[in-house]
Biotite code that builds the C-alpha atoms (Angstrom):
import biotite.structure as struc

atoms = struc.array([
    struc.Atom([58.229, -17.915, 55.744], chain_id="A", res_id=1, res_name="UNK", atom_name="CA", element="C"),
    struc.Atom([58.995, -18.207, 51.980], chain_id="A", res_id=2, res_name="UNK", atom_name="CA", element="C"),
    struc.Atom([57.940, -15.056, 49.921], chain_id="A", res_id=3, res_name="UNK", atom_name="CA", element="C"),
    struc.Atom([57.805, -17.032, 46.528], chain_id="A", res_id=4, res_name="UNK", atom_name="CA", element="C"),
    struc.Atom([54.492, -16.694, 45.010], chain_id="A", res_id=5, res_name="UNK", atom_name="CA", element="C"),
    struc.Atom([52.485, -19.873, 45.268], chain_id="A", res_id=6, res_name="UNK", atom_name="CA", element="C"),
    struc.Atom([51.336, -22.283, 42.565], chain_id="A", res_id=7, res_name="UNK", atom_name="CA", element="C"),
    struc.Atom([47.967, -21.459, 42.353], chain_id="A", res_id=8, res_name="UNK", atom_name="CA", element="C"),
    struc.Atom([48.626, -17.477, 41.994], chain_id="A", res_id=9, res_name="UNK", atom_name="CA", element="C"),
    struc.Atom([50.556, -18.670, 38.913], chain_id="A", res_id=10, res_name="UNK", atom_name="CA", element="C"),
    struc.Atom([47.921, -20.584, 37.581], chain_id="A", res_id=11, res_name="UNK", atom_name="CA", element="C"),
    struc.Atom([45.179, -18.379, 37.857], chain_id="A", res_id=12, res_name="UNK", atom_name="CA", element="C"),
    struc.Atom([46.960, -15.585, 35.973], chain_id="A", res_id=13, res_name="UNK", atom_name="CA", element="C"),
    struc.Atom([47.522, -18.181, 32.939], chain_id="A", res_id=14, res_name="UNK", atom_name="CA", element="C"),
    struc.Atom([43.905, -18.746, 32.728], chain_id="A", res_id=15, res_name="UNK", atom_name="CA", element="C"),
    struc.Atom([43.114, -15.379, 32.843], chain_id="A", res_id=16, res_name="UNK", atom_name="CA", element="C"),
    struc.Atom([45.250, -14.872, 29.821], chain_id="A", res_id=17, res_name="UNK", atom_name="CA", element="C"),
    struc.Atom([43.909, -17.681, 27.895], chain_id="A", res_id=18, res_name="UNK", atom_name="CA", element="C"),
    struc.Atom([40.409, -16.598, 28.329], chain_id="A", res_id=19, res_name="UNK", atom_name="CA", element="C"),
    struc.Atom([40.899, -13.046, 26.983], chain_id="A", res_id=20, res_name="UNK", atom_name="CA", element="C"),
    struc.Atom([43.630, -14.526, 24.015], chain_id="A", res_id=21, res_name="UNK", atom_name="CA", element="C"),
    struc.Atom([42.201, -15.318, 20.098], chain_id="A", res_id=22, res_name="UNK", atom_name="CA", element="C"),
    struc.Atom([41.466, -19.023, 19.966], chain_id="A", res_id=23, res_name="UNK", atom_name="CA", element="C"),
    struc.Atom([43.824, -20.885, 18.252], chain_id="A", res_id=24, res_name="UNK", atom_name="CA", element="C"),
    struc.Atom([42.954, -22.418, 14.807], chain_id="A", res_id=25, res_name="UNK", atom_name="CA", element="C"),
    struc.Atom([44.857, -25.528, 15.751], chain_id="A", res_id=26, res_name="UNK", atom_name="CA", element="C"),
    struc.Atom([42.035, -26.170, 18.298], chain_id="A", res_id=27, res_name="UNK", atom_name="CA", element="C"),
    struc.Atom([39.630, -26.493, 15.407], chain_id="A", res_id=28, res_name="UNK", atom_name="CA", element="C"),
    struc.Atom([39.491, -28.486, 12.316], chain_id="A", res_id=29, res_name="UNK", atom_name="CA", element="C"),
    struc.Atom([40.080, -26.238, 9.249], chain_id="A", res_id=30, res_name="UNK", atom_name="CA", element="C"),
    struc.Atom([37.371, -25.993, 6.347], chain_id="A", res_id=31, res_name="UNK", atom_name="CA", element="C"),
    struc.Atom([38.857, -27.047, 2.895], chain_id="A", res_id=32, res_name="UNK", atom_name="CA", element="C"),
    struc.Atom([37.311, -27.563, -0.647], chain_id="A", res_id=33, res_name="UNK", atom_name="CA", element="C"),
    struc.Atom([36.137, -31.152, -0.423], chain_id="A", res_id=34, res_name="UNK", atom_name="CA", element="C"),
    struc.Atom([34.949, -30.949, -3.954], chain_id="A", res_id=35, res_name="UNK", atom_name="CA", element="C"),
    struc.Atom([33.681, -29.165, -7.006], chain_id="A", res_id=36, res_name="UNK", atom_name="CA", element="C"),
    struc.Atom([31.747, -30.835, -9.648], chain_id="A", res_id=37, res_name="UNK", atom_name="CA", element="C"),
    struc.Atom([29.620, -29.900, -12.457], chain_id="A", res_id=38, res_name="UNK", atom_name="CA", element="C"),
    struc.Atom([25.814, -29.797, -12.092], chain_id="A", res_id=39, res_name="UNK", atom_name="CA", element="C"),
    struc.Atom([22.483, -28.800, -13.978], chain_id="A", res_id=40, res_name="UNK", atom_name="CA", element="C"),
    struc.Atom([21.181, -25.162, -13.352], chain_id="A", res_id=41, res_name="UNK", atom_name="CA", element="C"),
    struc.Atom([19.732, -24.952, -9.818], chain_id="A", res_id=42, res_name="UNK", atom_name="CA", element="C"),
    struc.Atom([15.984, -24.029, -9.510], chain_id="A", res_id=43, res_name="UNK", atom_name="CA", element="C"),
    struc.Atom([16.206, -20.318, -9.856], chain_id="A", res_id=44, res_name="UNK", atom_name="CA", element="C"),
    struc.Atom([19.205, -20.284, -10.882], chain_id="A", res_id=45, res_name="UNK", atom_name="CA", element="C"),
    struc.Atom([20.391, -18.144, -14.396], chain_id="A", res_id=46, res_name="UNK", atom_name="CA", element="C"),
    struc.Atom([22.730, -18.854, -17.004], chain_id="A", res_id=47, res_name="UNK", atom_name="CA", element="C"),
    struc.Atom([24.904, -21.808, -17.867], chain_id="A", res_id=48, res_name="UNK", atom_name="CA", element="C"),
    struc.Atom([28.026, -23.640, -16.116], chain_id="A", res_id=49, res_name="UNK", atom_name="CA", element="C"),
    struc.Atom([26.865, -24.252, -12.483], chain_id="A", res_id=50, res_name="UNK", atom_name="CA", element="C"),
    struc.Atom([29.056, -26.168, -10.302], chain_id="A", res_id=51, res_name="UNK", atom_name="CA", element="C"),
    struc.Atom([28.309, -27.575, -6.660], chain_id="A", res_id=52, res_name="UNK", atom_name="CA", element="C"),
    struc.Atom([31.214, -26.984, -4.058], chain_id="A", res_id=53, res_name="UNK", atom_name="CA", element="C"),
    struc.Atom([31.416, -29.004, -0.968], chain_id="A", res_id=54, res_name="UNK", atom_name="CA", element="C"),
    struc.Atom([33.563, -27.567, 2.329], chain_id="A", res_id=55, res_name="UNK", atom_name="CA", element="C"),
    struc.Atom([34.721, -30.215, 4.640], chain_id="A", res_id=56, res_name="UNK", atom_name="CA", element="C"),
    struc.Atom([36.152, -29.982, 8.175], chain_id="A", res_id=57, res_name="UNK", atom_name="CA", element="C"),
    struc.Atom([36.057, -32.812, 10.004], chain_id="A", res_id=58, res_name="UNK", atom_name="CA", element="C"),
    struc.Atom([32.757, -34.283, 10.133], chain_id="A", res_id=59, res_name="UNK", atom_name="CA", element="C"),
    struc.Atom([30.914, -30.883, 9.169], chain_id="A", res_id=60, res_name="UNK", atom_name="CA", element="C"),
    struc.Atom([29.958, -30.033, 5.320], chain_id="A", res_id=61, res_name="UNK", atom_name="CA", element="C"),
    struc.Atom([28.673, -26.924, 3.626], chain_id="A", res_id=62, res_name="UNK", atom_name="CA", element="C"),
    struc.Atom([27.347, -27.318, 0.484], chain_id="A", res_id=63, res_name="UNK", atom_name="CA", element="C"),
    struc.Atom([26.882, -24.429, -2.170], chain_id="A", res_id=64, res_name="UNK", atom_name="CA", element="C"),
    struc.Atom([26.517, -23.597, -5.686], chain_id="A", res_id=65, res_name="UNK", atom_name="CA", element="C"),
    struc.Atom([28.216, -21.258, -7.956], chain_id="A", res_id=66, res_name="UNK", atom_name="CA", element="C"),
    struc.Atom([28.280, -20.213, -11.343], chain_id="A", res_id=67, res_name="UNK", atom_name="CA", element="C"),
    struc.Atom([31.509, -19.642, -13.490], chain_id="A", res_id=68, res_name="UNK", atom_name="CA", element="C"),
    struc.Atom([34.660, -21.629, -14.772], chain_id="A", res_id=69, res_name="UNK", atom_name="CA", element="C"),
    struc.Atom([35.907, -24.624, -12.809], chain_id="A", res_id=70, res_name="UNK", atom_name="CA", element="C"),
    struc.Atom([38.566, -22.173, -11.630], chain_id="A", res_id=71, res_name="UNK", atom_name="CA", element="C"),
    struc.Atom([36.520, -19.481, -10.723], chain_id="A", res_id=72, res_name="UNK", atom_name="CA", element="C"),
    struc.Atom([34.270, -21.741, -8.799], chain_id="A", res_id=73, res_name="UNK", atom_name="CA", element="C"),
    struc.Atom([37.410, -23.449, -7.083], chain_id="A", res_id=74, res_name="UNK", atom_name="CA", element="C"),
    struc.Atom([38.552, -19.707, -5.941], chain_id="A", res_id=75, res_name="UNK", atom_name="CA", element="C"),
    struc.Atom([35.495, -18.924, -4.749], chain_id="A", res_id=76, res_name="UNK", atom_name="CA", element="C"),
    struc.Atom([35.090, -22.014, -2.816], chain_id="A", res_id=77, res_name="UNK", atom_name="CA", element="C"),
    struc.Atom([38.733, -21.480, -1.276], chain_id="A", res_id=78, res_name="UNK", atom_name="CA", element="C"),
    struc.Atom([37.490, -17.761, -0.376], chain_id="A", res_id=79, res_name="UNK", atom_name="CA", element="C"),
    struc.Atom([34.422, -19.249, 1.376], chain_id="A", res_id=80, res_name="UNK", atom_name="CA", element="C"),
    struc.Atom([36.796, -21.812, 3.435], chain_id="A", res_id=81, res_name="UNK", atom_name="CA", element="C"),
    struc.Atom([39.174, -19.045, 4.543], chain_id="A", res_id=82, res_name="UNK", atom_name="CA", element="C"),
    struc.Atom([36.501, -17.115, 5.755], chain_id="A", res_id=83, res_name="UNK", atom_name="CA", element="C"),
    struc.Atom([34.865, -19.759, 7.875], chain_id="A", res_id=84, res_name="UNK", atom_name="CA", element="C"),
    struc.Atom([38.045, -20.209, 9.341], chain_id="A", res_id=85, res_name="UNK", atom_name="CA", element="C"),
    struc.Atom([38.545, -16.916, 9.774], chain_id="A", res_id=86, res_name="UNK", atom_name="CA", element="C"),
    struc.Atom([35.312, -16.379, 11.526], chain_id="A", res_id=87, res_name="UNK", atom_name="CA", element="C"),
    struc.Atom([36.097, -19.587, 13.742], chain_id="A", res_id=88, res_name="UNK", atom_name="CA", element="C"),
    struc.Atom([39.413, -18.083, 14.675], chain_id="A", res_id=89, res_name="UNK", atom_name="CA", element="C"),
    struc.Atom([38.278, -14.558, 15.510], chain_id="A", res_id=90, res_name="UNK", atom_name="CA", element="C"),
    struc.Atom([34.323, -14.390, 15.518], chain_id="A", res_id=91, res_name="UNK", atom_name="CA", element="C"),
    struc.Atom([34.149, -11.752, 12.753], chain_id="A", res_id=92, res_name="UNK", atom_name="CA", element="C"),
    struc.Atom([33.889, -12.229, 8.972], chain_id="A", res_id=93, res_name="UNK", atom_name="CA", element="C"),
    struc.Atom([35.936, -11.075, 6.649], chain_id="A", res_id=94, res_name="UNK", atom_name="CA", element="C"),
    struc.Atom([33.045, -10.475, 4.269], chain_id="A", res_id=95, res_name="UNK", atom_name="CA", element="C"),
    struc.Atom([31.913, -7.585, 6.812], chain_id="A", res_id=96, res_name="UNK", atom_name="CA", element="C"),
    struc.Atom([35.037, -5.753, 6.630], chain_id="A", res_id=97, res_name="UNK", atom_name="CA", element="C"),
    struc.Atom([34.658, -5.751, 2.421], chain_id="A", res_id=98, res_name="UNK", atom_name="CA", element="C"),
    struc.Atom([31.646, -4.635, 2.522], chain_id="A", res_id=99, res_name="UNK", atom_name="CA", element="C"),
    struc.Atom([32.148, -1.636, 5.203], chain_id="A", res_id=100, res_name="UNK", atom_name="CA", element="C"),
    struc.Atom([34.955, -0.380, 2.956], chain_id="A", res_id=101, res_name="UNK", atom_name="CA", element="C"),
    struc.Atom([33.028, 0.054, -0.371], chain_id="A", res_id=102, res_name="UNK", atom_name="CA", element="C"),
    struc.Atom([30.502, 2.238, 1.151], chain_id="A", res_id=103, res_name="UNK", atom_name="CA", element="C"),
])
C-alpha cells in the first residue's frame, strides 16, 4: 500500500483553514464615493453648507448628509467608505475602536 496522504485529507485541511481566515476584500465590491453635491439644509439640520454624499458598491448605494466645506465632506465620505469596507472584511467597525480609546 502507498503511504502518501489521500487527496481528500489535503482538501479537508484547506477548507478548514479557509473557514478560519479573514474574508478577502477581493471577494466583495468595495464602497467608494460616487458623488458629493451641495443641497439645501435638511429637515432638522442647523447651519449652512450642507452636502449630500453617495457611496456606491456594485448595485448598493448609501446616501448621507454632512455639513462643511466640499473638501471636508469628501474626506468624511471617504472615511465612511473605508469604514464600511473594513467592516465588510473583518466584521468590526473602526469607529468602535476610536470611541473605546477616548474613554
